[in-house]
DSSP file (Angstrom, degrees, kcal/mol; ACC not computed):
  #  RESIDUE AA STRUCTURE BP1 BP2  ACC     N-H-->O    O-->H-N    N-H-->O    O-->H-N    TCO  KAPPA ALPHA  PHI   PSI    X-CA   Y-CA   Z-CA
    1    1 A M              0   0    0      0, 0.0     2,-0.2     0, 0.0     0, 0.0   0.000 360.0 360.0 360.0 155.5 -202.2  -34.4 -109.0
    2    2 A N        -     0   0    0     93,-0.1     2,-0.4     1,-0.1    42,-0.0  -0.440 360.0-141.1 -65.1 126.0 -200.5  -33.0 -112.1
    3    3 A E        -     0   0    0     -2,-0.2     2,-0.5    41,-0.0    -1,-0.1  -0.713   3.5-139.9 -92.2 142.0 -199.9  -35.8 -114.6
    4    4 A I        -     0   0    0     -2,-0.4     2,-0.5    40,-0.1    40,-0.2  -0.877  19.3-167.7 -99.2 127.3 -196.7  -36.0 -116.6
    5    5 A E  B     -A   43   0A   0     38,-1.7    38,-3.1    -2,-0.5    -2,-0.0  -0.967  10.1-176.2-120.5 123.5 -197.3  -37.0 -120.2
    6    6 A I        -     0   0    0     -2,-0.5    36,-0.1    36,-0.2     5,-0.0  -0.912  17.6-149.6-119.9 103.5 -194.5  -38.0 -122.4
    7    7 A P    >   -     0   0    0      0, 0.0     3,-1.9     0, 0.0     4,-0.4  -0.350  26.1-113.5 -69.2 153.0 -195.7  -38.8 -126.0
    8    8 A P  G >  S+     0   0    0      0, 0.0     3,-1.2     0, 0.0    -2,-0.0   0.799 115.1  65.3 -56.4 -29.4 -193.8  -41.4 -128.0
    9    9 A A  G 3  S+     0   0    0      1,-0.3    33,-0.1    32,-0.1    29,-0.1   0.742  97.2  55.9 -66.5 -21.4 -192.7  -38.5 -130.4
   10   10 A A  G <  S+     0   0    0     -3,-1.9    28,-2.5    31,-0.2     2,-0.4   0.575  97.3  76.9 -86.4 -11.0 -190.7  -36.9 -127.6
   11   11 A V  E <   -B   37   0B   0     -3,-1.2     2,-0.4    -4,-0.4    26,-0.2  -0.854  55.7-178.9-107.2 133.4 -188.6  -40.1 -126.9
   12   12 A Q  E     -B   36   0B   0     24,-2.5    24,-2.7    -2,-0.4     2,-0.4  -0.995   7.2-163.4-131.8 128.7 -185.7  -41.2 -129.1
   13   13 A L  E     +B   35   0B   0     -2,-0.4     2,-0.4    22,-0.2    22,-0.2  -0.907   9.6 176.8-110.3 135.1 -183.8  -44.4 -128.5
   14   14 A S  E     -B   34   0B   0     20,-1.9    20,-3.0    -2,-0.4     2,-0.5  -0.987  18.6-141.5-133.9 150.3 -180.4  -45.1 -130.0
   15   15 A F  E     +B   33   0B   0     -2,-0.4     2,-0.3    18,-0.2    18,-0.2  -0.935  23.8 170.8-116.0 129.3 -178.1  -48.1 -129.4
   16   16 A V  E     -B   32   0B   0     16,-1.9    16,-1.8    -2,-0.5     2,-0.2  -0.801  42.9 -77.9-128.6 168.1 -174.3  -47.9 -129.2
   17   17 A R        -     0   0    0     13,-0.3    13,-0.2    -2,-0.3     2,-0.2  -0.470  49.8-131.7 -69.8 140.3 -171.5  -50.1 -128.3
   18   18 A S        -     0   0    0     11,-0.6    -1,-0.1     8,-0.3    11,-0.1  -0.514  13.3-155.1 -92.2 158.0 -171.1  -50.6 -124.6
   19   19 A S        +     0   0    0     -2,-0.2    -1,-0.1    52,-0.1     3,-0.1   0.347  68.7  94.0-107.9   2.7 -167.9  -50.3 -122.6
   20   20 A G  S    S-     0   0    0      1,-0.2     3,-0.2    51,-0.2     6,-0.1   0.201  87.4 -41.5 -80.3-158.6 -169.2  -52.5 -119.8
   21   21 A P  S    S+     0   0    0      0, 0.0    -1,-0.2     0, 0.0    -3,-0.1  -0.260  86.8  94.0 -69.1 154.3 -168.9  -56.2 -119.2
   22   22 A G    >   -     0   0    0     -3,-0.1     3,-1.5     3,-0.1     4,-0.1   0.328  64.4-139.7 146.2  -5.4 -169.2  -58.8 -122.0
   23   23 A G  T >> S-     0   0    0      1,-0.3     3,-1.3    -3,-0.2     4,-0.5  -0.315  80.3  -7.1  64.0-138.7 -165.7  -59.5 -123.4
   24   24 A Q  H >> S+     0   0    0      1,-0.3     3,-0.8     2,-0.2     4,-0.6   0.765 127.5  72.1 -62.4 -26.9 -165.5  -59.8 -127.1
   25   25 A H  H X> S+     0   0    0     -3,-1.5     4,-2.0     1,-0.3     3,-1.0   0.832  88.9  62.3 -58.8 -33.8 -169.3  -59.6 -127.3
   26   26 A V  H <4 S+     0   0    0     -3,-1.3    -8,-0.3     1,-0.3    -1,-0.3   0.864  99.7  53.8 -62.0 -37.4 -168.9  -55.9 -126.4
   27   27 A N  H << S+     0   0    0     -3,-0.8    -1,-0.3    -4,-0.5    -2,-0.2   0.637 115.6  38.1 -72.1 -15.6 -167.0  -55.2 -129.6
   28   28 A K  H << S+     0   0    0     -3,-1.0     2,-0.4    -4,-0.6    -2,-0.2   0.762 108.7  55.4-108.0 -32.1 -169.6  -56.7 -131.9
   29   29 A V     <  -     0   0    0     -4,-2.0     2,-1.2   -11,-0.1   -11,-0.6  -0.863  68.8-133.5-118.3 139.8 -173.0  -55.7 -130.5
   30   30 A A        +     0   0    0     -2,-0.4   -13,-0.3   -13,-0.2    -4,-0.1  -0.715  44.9 149.0 -88.0  92.6 -174.6  -52.4 -129.7
   31   31 A T        +     0   0    0     -2,-1.2    48,-0.2    -5,-0.2    -1,-0.2   0.689  37.8  95.6-101.4 -20.8 -176.1  -53.1 -126.2
   32   32 A A  E     -B   16   0B   0    -16,-1.8   -16,-1.9    -3,-0.2     2,-0.4  -0.437  64.5-144.0 -71.4 145.8 -175.8  -49.6 -124.6
   33   33 A V  E     -BC  15  70B   0     37,-2.8    37,-3.0   -18,-0.2     2,-0.6  -0.939  11.7-163.7-116.6 133.1 -178.9  -47.5 -124.8
   34   34 A Q  E     -BC  14  69B   0    -20,-3.0   -20,-1.9    -2,-0.4     2,-0.5  -0.958  13.0-165.4-113.2 112.4 -179.0  -43.7 -125.2
   35   35 A L  E     -BC  13  68B   0     33,-3.2    33,-2.8    -2,-0.6     2,-0.5  -0.868   4.4-171.4 -99.1 124.8 -182.5  -42.4 -124.2
   36   36 A R  E     -BC  12  67B   0    -24,-2.7   -24,-2.5    -2,-0.5     2,-0.5  -0.975   4.6-170.4-118.1 129.0 -183.3  -38.9 -125.3
   37   37 A V  E     -BC  11  66B   0     29,-2.4    29,-2.8    -2,-0.5     2,-0.9  -0.975  17.8-143.2-119.6 118.2 -186.4  -37.1 -124.2
   38   38 A N  E >   - C   0  65B   0    -28,-2.5     3,-1.4    -2,-0.5     4,-0.4  -0.718  11.9-161.8 -80.2 105.4 -187.2  -33.7 -125.8
   39   39 A L  G >  S+     0   0    0     25,-1.9     3,-0.8    -2,-0.9     5,-0.3   0.756  84.9  63.6 -64.2 -25.8 -188.6  -31.8 -122.9
   40   40 A A  G 3  S+     0   0    0     24,-0.4    -1,-0.3     1,-0.2    25,-0.1   0.767 102.5  50.2 -69.2 -24.5 -190.3  -29.2 -125.2
   41   41 A K  G <  S+     0   0    0     -3,-1.4    -1,-0.2   -31,-0.1    -2,-0.2   0.472  97.7  88.6 -92.1  -4.5 -192.6  -32.0 -126.6
   42   42 A T  S <  S-     0   0    0     -3,-0.8     2,-0.8    -4,-0.4   -36,-0.2  -0.519  77.3-127.6 -92.5 161.2 -193.7  -33.3 -123.2
   43   43 A R  B     +A    5   0A   0    -38,-3.1   -38,-1.7    -2,-0.2    -3,-0.1  -0.713  51.7 146.9-107.7  79.2 -196.6  -32.2 -121.1
   44   44 A I        -     0   0    0     -2,-0.8   -40,-0.1    -5,-0.3     5,-0.1  -0.956  53.3-109.7-113.9 129.5 -194.8  -31.5 -117.8
   45   45 A P     >  -     0   0    0      0, 0.0     4,-2.7     0, 0.0     5,-0.2  -0.241  30.7-115.8 -56.5 148.2 -196.0  -28.8 -115.5
   46   46 A L  H  > S+     0   0    0      1,-0.2     4,-2.4     2,-0.2     5,-0.2   0.879 113.2  49.6 -57.3 -44.4 -193.6  -25.8 -115.4
   47   47 A A  H  > S+     0   0    0      1,-0.2     4,-2.0     2,-0.2    -1,-0.2   0.907 113.7  46.5 -64.5 -40.3 -192.7  -26.2 -111.7
   48   48 A T  H  > S+     0   0    0      1,-0.2     4,-2.5     2,-0.2    -2,-0.2   0.895 110.6  52.9 -67.6 -40.0 -191.9  -29.9 -112.1
   49   49 A R  H  X S+     0   0    0     -4,-2.7     4,-2.6     2,-0.2    -2,-0.2   0.898 107.2  51.8 -63.0 -40.6 -189.9  -29.2 -115.3
   50   50 A K  H  X S+     0   0    0     -4,-2.4     4,-2.3     2,-0.2    -1,-0.2   0.936 112.0  46.5 -60.7 -45.9 -187.8  -26.6 -113.4
   51   51 A R  H  X S+     0   0    0     -4,-2.0     4,-2.6     1,-0.2    -2,-0.2   0.893 111.6  52.0 -63.4 -37.9 -187.1  -29.2 -110.7
   52   52 A L  H  X S+     0   0    0     -4,-2.5     4,-2.8     2,-0.2     5,-0.2   0.912 108.6  49.7 -63.9 -43.2 -186.3  -31.8 -113.3
   53   53 A V  H  X S+     0   0    0     -4,-2.6     4,-1.8     2,-0.2    -1,-0.2   0.908 112.8  47.9 -62.6 -42.2 -183.8  -29.5 -115.1
   54   54 A R  H  < S+     0   0    0     -4,-2.3    -2,-0.2    -5,-0.2    -1,-0.2   0.910 115.5  44.6 -67.3 -39.9 -182.1  -28.8 -111.7
   55   55 A L  H  < S+     0   0    0     -4,-2.6    -2,-0.2     1,-0.2    -1,-0.2   0.880 112.3  51.0 -69.4 -38.7 -182.0  -32.5 -110.8
   56   56 A A  H >< S+     0   0    0     -4,-2.8     3,-1.8     1,-0.2     2,-0.2   0.825  80.6 169.4 -73.1 -31.2 -180.8  -33.7 -114.2
   57   57 A G  G ><  +     0   0    0     -4,-1.8     3,-1.2     1,-0.3    -1,-0.2  -0.375  68.9   5.3  62.3-121.6 -177.9  -31.2 -114.3
   58   58 A Q  G 3  S+     0   0    0      1,-0.3    -1,-0.3    -2,-0.2    -2,-0.1   0.467 112.8  83.7 -80.1  -1.3 -175.6  -31.9 -117.2
   59   59 A R  G <  S+     0   0    0     -3,-1.8     8,-3.2    -6,-0.1     2,-0.6   0.541  78.3  79.3 -76.5  -5.4 -177.8  -34.7 -118.6
   60   60 A I  B <  S-D   66   0B   0     -3,-1.2     6,-0.2     6,-0.2     2,-0.1  -0.914  75.1-151.6-105.3 124.7 -179.8  -31.9 -120.4
   61   61 A N    >   -     0   0    0      4,-2.3     3,-1.8    -2,-0.6     4,-0.1  -0.213  33.8 -90.9 -87.9-179.5 -178.1  -30.7 -123.6
   62   62 A S  T 3  S+     0   0    0      1,-0.3    -1,-0.1     2,-0.1    -2,-0.0   0.720 123.5  60.2 -66.6 -21.7 -178.4  -27.3 -125.2
   63   63 A R  T 3  S-     0   0    0      2,-0.1    -1,-0.3     1,-0.0    -3,-0.0   0.385 120.1-105.8 -86.1   4.8 -181.3  -28.4 -127.3
   64   64 A G  S <  S+     0   0    0     -3,-1.8   -25,-1.9     1,-0.3     2,-0.4   0.784  72.9 142.1  77.9  28.8 -183.4  -29.1 -124.2
   65   65 A E  E     -C   38   0B   0    -27,-0.2    -4,-2.3   -26,-0.1     2,-0.6  -0.876  47.8-138.5-105.5 134.8 -183.1  -32.9 -124.4
   66   66 A L  E     -CD  37  60B   0    -29,-2.8   -29,-2.4    -2,-0.4     2,-0.5  -0.812  24.0-159.7 -89.0 123.9 -182.7  -35.1 -121.3
   67   67 A M  E     -C   36   0B   0     -8,-3.2     2,-0.5    -2,-0.6   -31,-0.2  -0.918  13.0-176.9-112.3 128.6 -180.1  -37.8 -122.1
   68   68 A I  E     -C   35   0B   0    -33,-2.8   -33,-3.2    -2,-0.5     2,-0.6  -0.991   8.5-161.5-123.1 124.1 -179.9  -41.0 -120.2
   69   69 A H  E     -C   34   0B   0     -2,-0.5     2,-0.5   -35,-0.2   -35,-0.2  -0.923   8.8-173.9-108.7 119.7 -177.1  -43.4 -121.1
   70   70 A A  E     +C   33   0B   0    -37,-3.0   -37,-2.8    -2,-0.6    13,-0.1  -0.952  28.3 138.4-119.6 116.6 -177.6  -47.0 -119.8
   71   71 A D        +     0   0    0     -2,-0.5   -51,-0.2   -39,-0.2   -39,-0.1  -0.007  35.0 115.9-141.6  31.6 -174.9  -49.7 -120.2
   72   72 A R  S    S+     0   0    0      7,-0.1     2,-0.2   -52,-0.1   -40,-0.1   0.781  72.4  50.7 -73.1 -26.9 -175.1  -51.4 -116.9
   73   73 A F  S    S-     0   0    0      2,-0.2   -53,-0.1   -42,-0.1     6,-0.0  -0.640  78.5-125.1-113.3 167.1 -176.2  -54.8 -118.4
   74   74 A R  S    S+     0   0    0     -2,-0.2     2,-0.4   -42,-0.0   -56,-0.1   0.655  88.5  71.7 -84.5 -17.9 -175.0  -57.1 -121.1
   75   75 A S  S  > S-     0   0    0      1,-0.1     4,-1.8   -44,-0.0    -2,-0.2  -0.815  73.6-138.0-109.1 146.2 -178.3  -57.2 -123.0
   76   76 A Q  H  > S+     0   0    0     -2,-0.4     4,-2.5     1,-0.2     5,-0.2   0.881 103.9  54.4 -61.2 -41.7 -179.9  -54.4 -125.0
   77   77 A A  H  > S+     0   0    0      1,-0.2     4,-2.3     2,-0.2    -1,-0.2   0.908 109.7  46.3 -64.4 -42.6 -183.4  -55.2 -123.6
   78   78 A R  H  > S+     0   0    0      2,-0.2     4,-2.2     1,-0.2    -1,-0.2   0.854 112.4  50.5 -68.6 -34.4 -182.3  -54.9 -119.9
   79   79 A N  H  X S+     0   0    0     -4,-1.8     4,-2.3     2,-0.2    -2,-0.2   0.882 110.0  50.8 -70.7 -38.2 -180.4  -51.6 -120.7
   80   80 A R  H  X S+     0   0    0     -4,-2.5     4,-2.2     2,-0.2    -2,-0.2   0.939 112.4  46.6 -61.7 -46.2 -183.5  -50.2 -122.4
   81   81 A E  H  X S+     0   0    0     -4,-2.3     4,-2.2     1,-0.2    -2,-0.2   0.895 111.6  51.7 -61.9 -40.7 -185.6  -51.2 -119.3
   82   82 A D  H  X S+     0   0    0     -4,-2.2     4,-2.3     2,-0.2    -1,-0.2   0.891 107.9  52.1 -61.5 -42.2 -182.9  -49.7 -117.1
   83   83 A A  H  X S+     0   0    0     -4,-2.3     4,-2.2     1,-0.2    -2,-0.2   0.927 112.1  45.4 -62.2 -46.1 -183.0  -46.4 -119.0
   84   84 A F  H  X S+     0   0    0     -4,-2.2     4,-2.4     1,-0.2    -1,-0.2   0.863 111.2  53.0 -67.4 -34.7 -186.7  -46.1 -118.7
   85   85 A D  H  X S+     0   0    0     -4,-2.2     4,-2.3     2,-0.2    -1,-0.2   0.903 110.0  48.3 -65.0 -40.6 -186.6  -47.0 -115.0
   86   86 A R  H  X S+     0   0    0     -4,-2.3     4,-2.3     2,-0.2    -2,-0.2   0.883 110.9  50.8 -66.6 -39.1 -184.0  -44.2 -114.4
   87   87 A L  H  X S+     0   0    0     -4,-2.2     4,-2.4     2,-0.2    -2,-0.2   0.928 111.2  48.4 -62.6 -45.0 -186.2  -41.7 -116.4
   88   88 A E  H  X S+     0   0    0     -4,-2.4     4,-2.4     1,-0.2    -2,-0.2   0.893 110.8  50.4 -63.4 -39.2 -189.2  -42.7 -114.2
   89   89 A A  H  X S+     0   0    0     -4,-2.3     4,-2.2     2,-0.2    -1,-0.2   0.909 110.9  49.5 -64.9 -41.4 -187.2  -42.3 -111.0
   90   90 A L  H  X S+     0   0    0     -4,-2.3     4,-2.0     2,-0.2    -2,-0.2   0.899 112.3  47.5 -63.0 -42.6 -186.0  -38.9 -112.1
   91   91 A L  H  X S+     0   0    0     -4,-2.4     4,-1.6     2,-0.2    -2,-0.2   0.877 110.2  52.4 -67.5 -38.4 -189.5  -37.8 -112.9
   92   92 A T  H  X S+     0   0    0     -4,-2.4     4,-0.8     1,-0.2    -2,-0.2   0.910 111.4  46.9 -62.9 -42.0 -190.9  -39.1 -109.6
   93   93 A K  H >< S+     0   0    0     -4,-2.2     3,-0.6     1,-0.2    -2,-0.2   0.876 111.5  50.9 -68.3 -36.8 -188.2  -37.1 -107.7
   94   94 A A  H 3< S+     0   0    0     -4,-2.0    -1,-0.2     1,-0.2    -2,-0.2   0.778 103.1  60.9 -70.0 -26.1 -188.9  -34.0 -109.7
   95   95 A R  H 3< S+     0   0    0     -4,-1.6     2,-0.4    -5,-0.1    -1,-0.2   0.761  83.5  94.6 -71.2 -25.3 -192.7  -34.3 -109.0
   96   96 A Q  S << S-     0   0    0     -4,-0.8     3,-0.0    -3,-0.6    -3,-0.0  -0.545  74.3-138.0 -74.1 124.3 -192.1  -34.1 -105.2
   97   97 A V        -     0   0    0     -2,-0.4    -2,-0.1     1,-0.1     3,-0.1  -0.710  25.4-116.9 -82.4 125.3 -192.5  -30.5 -104.0
   98   98 A P        -     0   0    0      0, 0.0     2,-0.2     0, 0.0    -1,-0.1  -0.326  31.4-107.0 -64.3 143.4 -189.8  -29.6 -101.5
   99   99 A K        -     0   0    0      1,-0.1     2,-0.3    -3,-0.0    -3,-0.0  -0.507  35.3-114.9 -71.1 134.3 -191.0  -28.8  -98.0
  100  100 A R        -     0   0    0     -2,-0.2     2,-0.4     1,-0.1    -1,-0.1  -0.561  26.9-126.6 -75.2 129.1 -190.8  -25.1  -97.2
  101  101 A R        -     0   0    0     -2,-0.3    -1,-0.1     1,-0.0     0, 0.0  -0.615  15.1-151.0 -78.1 129.1 -188.4  -24.4  -94.4
  102  102 A I        -     0   0    0     -2,-0.4     2,-0.1     0, 0.0    -1,-0.0  -0.903  20.2-130.1-101.4 114.3 -189.8  -22.3  -91.5
  103  103 A P        -     0   0    0      0, 0.0     2,-0.3     0, 0.0     0, 0.0  -0.389  27.5-164.7 -66.2 138.1 -187.1  -20.3  -89.9
  104  104 A T        -     0   0    0     -2,-0.1     2,-0.3     0, 0.0     0, 0.0  -0.841  11.6-129.5-122.5 160.5 -186.9  -20.6  -86.1
  105  105 A K        -     0   0    0     -2,-0.3     2,-0.4     0, 0.0     0, 0.0  -0.797  23.5-113.8-106.6 149.9 -185.2  -18.6  -83.4
  106  106 A V        -     0   0    0     -2,-0.3     5,-0.0     1,-0.1     0, 0.0  -0.698  42.3-115.9 -78.3 129.9 -183.0  -19.9  -80.6
  107  107 A S     >  -     0   0    0     -2,-0.4     4,-1.8     1,-0.1     5,-0.2  -0.220  14.7-118.5 -67.8 157.8 -184.8  -19.3  -77.3
  108  108 A A  H  > S+     0   0    0      1,-0.2     4,-2.1     2,-0.2     5,-0.2   0.888 115.5  53.9 -63.1 -39.8 -183.4  -16.9  -74.7
  109  109 A R  H  > S+     0   0    0      1,-0.2     4,-2.5     2,-0.2    -1,-0.2   0.899 107.5  50.1 -61.7 -42.7 -183.1  -19.8  -72.2
  110  110 A R  H  > S+     0   0    0      2,-0.2     4,-2.1     1,-0.2    -1,-0.2   0.867 109.9  50.6 -66.6 -38.4 -181.1  -21.8  -74.7
  111  111 A K  H  X S+     0   0    0     -4,-1.8     4,-2.1     2,-0.2    -1,-0.2   0.889 110.9  49.6 -64.4 -40.9 -178.7  -18.9  -75.3
  112  112 A Q  H  X S+     0   0    0     -4,-2.1     4,-2.5     2,-0.2    -2,-0.2   0.929 110.1  50.4 -64.3 -46.2 -178.3  -18.5  -71.5
  113  113 A Q  H  X S+     0   0    0     -4,-2.5     4,-2.5     1,-0.2    -2,-0.2   0.898 109.8  50.6 -61.1 -40.5 -177.5  -22.2  -71.1
  114  114 A R  H  X S+     0   0    0     -4,-2.1     4,-2.4     1,-0.2    -1,-0.2   0.912 110.3  49.9 -63.3 -42.8 -174.9  -22.1  -73.9
  115  115 A S  H  X S+     0   0    0     -4,-2.1     4,-2.0     1,-0.2    -2,-0.2   0.912 111.6  48.1 -63.2 -43.6 -173.3  -19.1  -72.3
  116  116 A E  H  X S+     0   0    0     -4,-2.5     4,-2.4     2,-0.2    -2,-0.2   0.902 110.6  51.5 -64.1 -42.4 -173.1  -20.8  -68.9
  117  117 A T  H  X S+     0   0    0     -4,-2.5     4,-2.6     1,-0.2    -2,-0.2   0.914 109.7  49.7 -62.6 -42.9 -171.7  -24.0  -70.5
  118  118 A K  H  X S+     0   0    0     -4,-2.4     4,-2.5     2,-0.2    -1,-0.2   0.891 110.4  49.9 -64.9 -37.4 -169.0  -22.0  -72.2
  119  119 A K  H  X S+     0   0    0     -4,-2.0     4,-2.3     2,-0.2    -2,-0.2   0.917 111.5  49.5 -64.3 -43.1 -168.1  -20.3  -68.9
  120  120 A R  H  X S+     0   0    0     -4,-2.4     4,-1.9     2,-0.2    -2,-0.2   0.910 112.3  46.6 -60.7 -45.2 -167.9  -23.6  -67.2
  121  121 A Q  H  X S+     0   0    0     -4,-2.6     4,-2.2     2,-0.2    -2,-0.2   0.910 111.7  51.4 -65.3 -42.9 -165.7  -25.1  -69.9
  122  122 A G  H  X S+     0   0    0     -4,-2.5     4,-2.0     1,-0.2    -2,-0.2   0.894 109.2  51.4 -60.2 -41.0 -163.4  -22.0  -69.9
  123  123 A G  H  X S+     0   0    0     -4,-2.3     4,-1.4     2,-0.2    -1,-0.2   0.888 108.7  51.1 -62.3 -41.1 -163.1  -22.3  -66.1
  124  124 A K  H  < S+     0   0    0     -4,-1.9     4,-0.4     1,-0.2    -2,-0.2   0.913 111.7  46.5 -61.7 -44.3 -162.1  -26.0  -66.4
  125  125 A K  H >< S+     0   0    0     -4,-2.2     3,-1.0     1,-0.2     4,-0.3   0.831 106.5  58.5 -71.6 -32.1 -159.4  -25.2  -68.9
  126  126 A K  H >< S+     0   0    0     -4,-2.0     3,-1.3     1,-0.2    -1,-0.2   0.874 101.3  56.7 -62.4 -36.7 -158.1  -22.3  -66.8
  127  127 A L  T 3< S+     0   0    0     -4,-1.4    -1,-0.2     1,-0.2    -2,-0.2   0.653  93.8  69.5 -70.4 -14.5 -157.5  -24.7  -64.0
  128  128 A R  T <  S+     0   0    0     -3,-1.0    -1,-0.2    -4,-0.4    -2,-0.2   0.623  83.6  94.0 -79.5 -11.6 -155.3  -26.8  -66.3
  129  129 A G  S <  S-     0   0    0     -3,-1.3     5,-0.1    -4,-0.3     3,-0.1  -0.005  93.7 -67.7 -71.3-177.5 -152.6  -24.1  -66.4
  130  130 A K    >   -     0   0    0      1,-0.1     3,-1.8     3,-0.1    -1,-0.2  -0.425  64.6 -93.2 -70.2 145.8 -149.5  -23.9  -64.1
  131  131 A P  T 3  S+     0   0    0      0, 0.0    -1,-0.1     0, 0.0    -4,-0.0  -0.336 109.3  21.4 -62.3 140.4 -150.3  -23.2  -60.5
  132  132 A G  T 3  S+     0   0    0     -3,-0.1    -2,-0.1     2,-0.1    -3,-0.0   0.285 100.9  89.7  87.5  -8.6 -150.3  -19.5  -59.5
  133  133 A S    <   +     0   0    0     -3,-1.8     2,-1.3     1,-0.1    -3,-0.1   0.318  52.8 112.1-101.4  11.2 -150.8  -18.3  -63.0
  134  134 A N              0   0    0      1,-0.2    -2,-0.1    -4,-0.1    -1,-0.1  -0.676 360.0 360.0 -86.6  93.0 -154.6  -18.3  -62.8
  135  135 A D              0   0    0     -2,-1.3    -1,-0.2    -9,-0.0    -2,-0.0   0.413 360.0 360.0-100.4 360.0 -155.5  -14.6  -63.0
């Protein structure tokens, strides 16, 4: 299977102050992680890269960098791990080739059954009217 290779030069980590849990600690320590992956420097097959761009949506900036912001945890180490886990999950999802849909037709018998059911329902509803007005 096509291997995805992300060299260390394509990955950039920066640490910023988090807005998550932590009380006063949040105001002093940069625990949130911003992971940037320059897609141009990676070895990702073209089809997989297209699916990745579609899946990532607005997380890809104008310079072609995939940005993942992780501030779920109070520690920098856990946020870094979380960012890499989310990158891995995104790559795994992008690697999966969507199953091609095979268009099918409704059978003639099924169309006939539907028509009969509709006539039966219509007949039932017609009987709900006032007596003598069933024309």
